[in-house]
C-alpha positions in Angstrom: 52.2 22.4 -20.4 53.2 26.1 -20.4 56.4 28.0 -19.8 54.3 30.7 -18.2 54.6 29.8 -14.5 52.3 30.7 -11.6 55.0 33.1 -10.5 54.9 34.8 -13.9 51.2 35.1 -13.6 51.1 36.8 -10.3 54.0 39.1 -11.3 52.1 40.1 -14.4 48.7 40.4 -12.8 49.2 41.5 -9.2 45.9 43.3 -8.9 42.4 43.6 -10.5 43.6 47.0 -11.9 46.4 45.3 -13.8 43.8 42.9 -15.3 41.5 45.7 -16.2 44.3 47.6 -17.9 45.2 44.6 -19.9 41.6 44.3 -21.0 41.5 47.9 -22.1 44.7 47.7 -24.1 43.8 44.4 -25.7 40.3 45.5 -26.7 40.6 49.2 -27.4 44.3 50.3 -27.2 45.9 53.6 -26.4 44.5 55.4 -29.5 40.9 54.3 -29.3 38.5 56.8 -31.0 35.7 57.9 -28.8 32.4 56.9 -30.4 30.8 60.1 -29.0 33.3 62.9 -29.7 35.7 61.2 -32.1 38.8 62.2 -30.1 41.7 59.7 -30.2 43.4 58.4 -27.0 41.6 60.6 -24.5 40.3 57.9 -22.2 41.4 57.6 -18.6 40.6 55.2 -15.8 37.7 56.2 -13.5 38.8 55.9 -9.9 37.2 52.9 -8.0 35.1 51.9 -10.9 35.9 49.3 -13.7 35.4 51.8 -16.5 37.4 54.2 -18.7 36.1 57.7 -19.5 36.8 60.0 -22.4 37.3 63.7 -21.6 33.9 64.3 -23.1 32.3 62.2 -20.4 31.6 59.0 -22.5 32.4 55.9 -20.5 33.3 52.3 -21.6 33.7 49.2 -19.6 36.5 46.9 -21.0 34.5 43.9 -19.5 31.4 44.4 -21.7 30.9 41.4 -23.9 33.3 39.1 -22.0 32.5 36.1 -19.8 33.0 38.3 -16.7 30.9 41.3 -17.7 28.2 40.9 -15.0 30.2 38.9 -12.5 30.9 40.0 -8.9 34.0 37.8 -8.8 37.2 39.7 -9.1 38.8 40.0 -12.5 42.1 38.6 -11.2 40.3 35.4 -10.1 38.8 35.1 -13.6 42.3 35.5 -15.1 43.7 33.0 -12.7 41.0 30.5 -13.5 41.8 30.8 -17.2 45.4 30.3 -16.4 44.5 27.0 -14.6 42.5 25.8 -17.5 45.4 26.4 -19.9 48.0 24.7 -17.7 46.0 21.5 -17.0 46.1 18.5 -19.3 42.8 17.1 -18.2 40.7 20.1 -17.3 39.7 21.7 -14.0 36.7 20.5 -12.0 34.5 23.0 -10.1 35.7 21.7 -6.8 39.3 22.5 -7.7 38.3 26.0 -8.8 36.4 26.5 -5.6 39.5 25.5 -3.6 42.0 27.6 -5.6 39.8 30.7 -5.9 38.1 30.8 -2.5 34.6 31.1 -4.1 31.4 29.1 -3.6 30.9 25.9 -5.6 28.1 27.5 -7.5 30.3 30.4 -8.6 33.2 28.0 -9.5 30.8 25.8 -11.5 29.5 28.9 -13.5 33.0 30.2 -14.0 34.2 26.9 -15.4 31.5 26.7 -18.0 31.9 30.3 -19.0 35.6 29.7 -19.6 34.9 26.5 -21.6 32.4 28.4 -23.8 35.0 31.1 -24.3 37.7 28.6 -25.2 35.4 27.0 -27.7 34.6 30.4 -29.3 38.3 31.4 -29.5 39.1 28.1 -31.1 36.4 28.1 -33.8 36.0 25.6 -36.7 38.1 26.1 -39.8 38.3 24.6 -43.3 40.1 21.3 -43.6 42.0 19.7 -46.4 44.8 17.3 -47.0 43.9 14.1 -45.2 41.0 14.2 -42.7 39.9 11.4 -40.4 36.3 11.2 -39.2 34.6 9.1 -36.5 31.9 9.1 -33.9 31.9 8.1 -30.3 29.4 7.7 -27.4 29.8 9.6 -24.2 27.9 9.5 -20.9 25.1 7.3 -19.8 25.0 5.0 -16.8 27.9 2.8 -16.0 27.1 -0.9 -16.6 28.6 -3.9 -14.8 30.6 -6.1 -17.2 31.4 -9.7 -16.7 32.2 -12.7 -18.9 28.6 -12.8 -20.3 28.5 -9.0 -21.1 27.2 -8.4 -24.6 27.4 -5.0 -26.4 24.0 -4.3 -27.9 21.8 -1.2 -28.7 20.7 -0.9 -25.0 24.3 0.0 -24.2 24.0 3.2 -26.2 20.4 4.3 -25.5 21.3 6.9 -22.8 24.6 8.0 -24.3 25.3 11.1 -26.4 26.7 10.8 -29.9 29.7 12.9 -30.7 31.0 13.3 -34.2 34.5 14.5 -34.9 37.0 15.2 -37.7 40.7 15.8 -37.5 43.1 17.0 -40.2 46.3 14.9 -40.0 48.9 17.0 -38.3 46.4 19.8 -38.0 43.2 20.8 -36.1 40.2 19.0 -34.8 36.5 19.8 -34.3 33.7 17.9 -32.7 29.9 18.2 -32.7 27.1 16.6 -30.7 24.6 14.9 -33.1 21.3 13.4 -32.3 21.6 10.4 -34.7 24.4 8.7 -36.7 23.0 9.5 -40.1 24.3 10.6 -43.5 22.3 13.8 -43.3 23.9 14.8 -40.0 27.4 13.9 -41.1 27.1 15.4 -44.6 26.1 18.8 -43.2 29.3 19.1 -41.2 31.5 17.7 -44.0 30.2 20.1 -46.7 30.7 23.0 -44.3 34.2 22.2 -43.2 36.0 20.0 -45.7 37.4 21.1 -49.1 36.3 19.0 -52.1 38.9 16.5 -53.2 40.2 16.0 -49.6 41.3 12.5 -48.7 39.0 11.2 -46.0 39.5 8.2 -43.7 36.6 6.6 -41.8 35.3 3.3 -40.6 32.7 1.4 -42.7 29.7 3.0 -41.1 26.9 3.5 -43.7 26.7 7.3 -42.8 30.0 7.8 -44.7 29.1 6.0 -47.9 28.2 9.3 -49.7 31.7 10.7 -49.6 33.0 9.3 -52.9 30.0 10.6 -54.9 30.2 13.9 -53.0 33.7 14.7 -54.4 36.0 13.3 -51.8 38.7 10.6 -51.9 37.2 8.2 -49.4 38.8 5.1 -47.9 37.6 3.0 -44.9 38.9 0.5 -42.4 36.8 -2.4 -41.2 37.1 -2.6 -37.4 34.7 -5.6 -37.3 37.4 -7.5 -39.1 40.1 -6.1 -36.7 41.5 -4.0 -39.5 43.1 -0.8 -38.1 44.9 0.4 -41.2 44.2 0.1 -44.9 47.1 1.7 -46.8 47.0 5.4 -46.0 43.6 5.1 -44.5 43.0 4.8 -40.8 41.2 6.6 -37.9 43.9 6.2 -35.3 44.3 10.0 -34.7 40.7 10.7 -34.0 40.3 7.6 -31.9 43.3 8.6 -29.9 41.6 11.9 -29.1 38.4 10.1 -28.1 40.5 8.0 -25.6 42.1 11.0 -24.1 38.8 12.9 -23.8 37.0 10.0 -22.1 39.9 9.3 -19.7 39.9 13.0 -18.7 36.2 13.1 -18.2 36.3 9.9 -16.1 39.3 11.0 -14.1 38.5 14.7 -13.6 34.8 15.3 -13.9 33.4 11.7 -13.3 30.2 12.5 -15.3 29.3 15.1 -17.9 25.6 15.8 -18.8 24.4 16.0 -22.4 23.4 19.6 -21.8 26.9 20.8 -21.0 28.9 18.3 -23.0 29.5 20.8 -25.9 31.3 23.1 -23.4 33.7 20.3 -22.4 34.2 19.4 -26.0 35.1 23.0 -26.8 37.7 23.0 -24.0 39.4 19.8 -25.1 39.4 20.9 -28.7 41.1 24.1 -27.8 43.7 22.2 -25.8 44.3 19.7 -28.7 44.5 22.4 -31.3 47.1 24.4 -29.3 49.2 21.3 -28.5 52.1 22.4 -30.7 52.2 25.8 -29.0 51.3 25.2 -25.3 53.0 28.3 -24.1 50.6 30.4 -26.1 47.4 28.8 -24.7 46.9 31.4 -22.0 48.2 34.3 -24.2 45.7 33.5 -26.9 42.8 33.6 -24.5 44.0 36.9 -23.0 44.3 38.4 -26.5 41.0 37.3 -27.9 38.5 39.4 -25.9 
């Protein structure tokens, strides 16, 4: 996914010191003004400690406010874990991090979730216009045996988590965990993120029926009638994302709990929204501290 190879990574970040120097330059730069004495560019690295000190004695840690601020794991291992996340199509399970980094499973699990939260924060949610597709899906729950008599009813969804998503055609995507599939829940996200007058494609779920009166150009497809496209209106893009998300969860993580599902959603959103610039996935994370 990236032109930045593992050899490039180890050449660029051979030591923890190289990682710490990168953090300092990214967050503060060479000409940082000391908040205590107001001198510019007078900071130097303190030997054997992950801090920089001004000539007046004021000290700053480049790691403060980052996912690894209070971690005992080496900074280089954190950077390498982020590299793995940005060069994987389907995510990185804790077991793989444990194997690659030589840390305990508990540490690997925590690192993975901190990186997912960080990816989500870097990605953010923007304003959408043009043509936007909206849909919901159900994730998680117990796997049920299916046979020729299997019938999809409400019991199939009772222990699953509802995820609502919107995607701008040829643009970005965002997802949200919602407790119920209602107009109130959907409208709050639409009014926050979608510009009035935008063309919106959905299915015929009742929770979308407010869109026309709310100032949007709304069109729907009826999946119950096996209709997948209605002129310019369809939800194929967002449904394609759901399929890739679920395949990745099943193939890489097996099961994701409702509590931590937003972290995984943020990770896959980041990967999707950077799909046109994969070589910048890692660089963007490195430059956003």
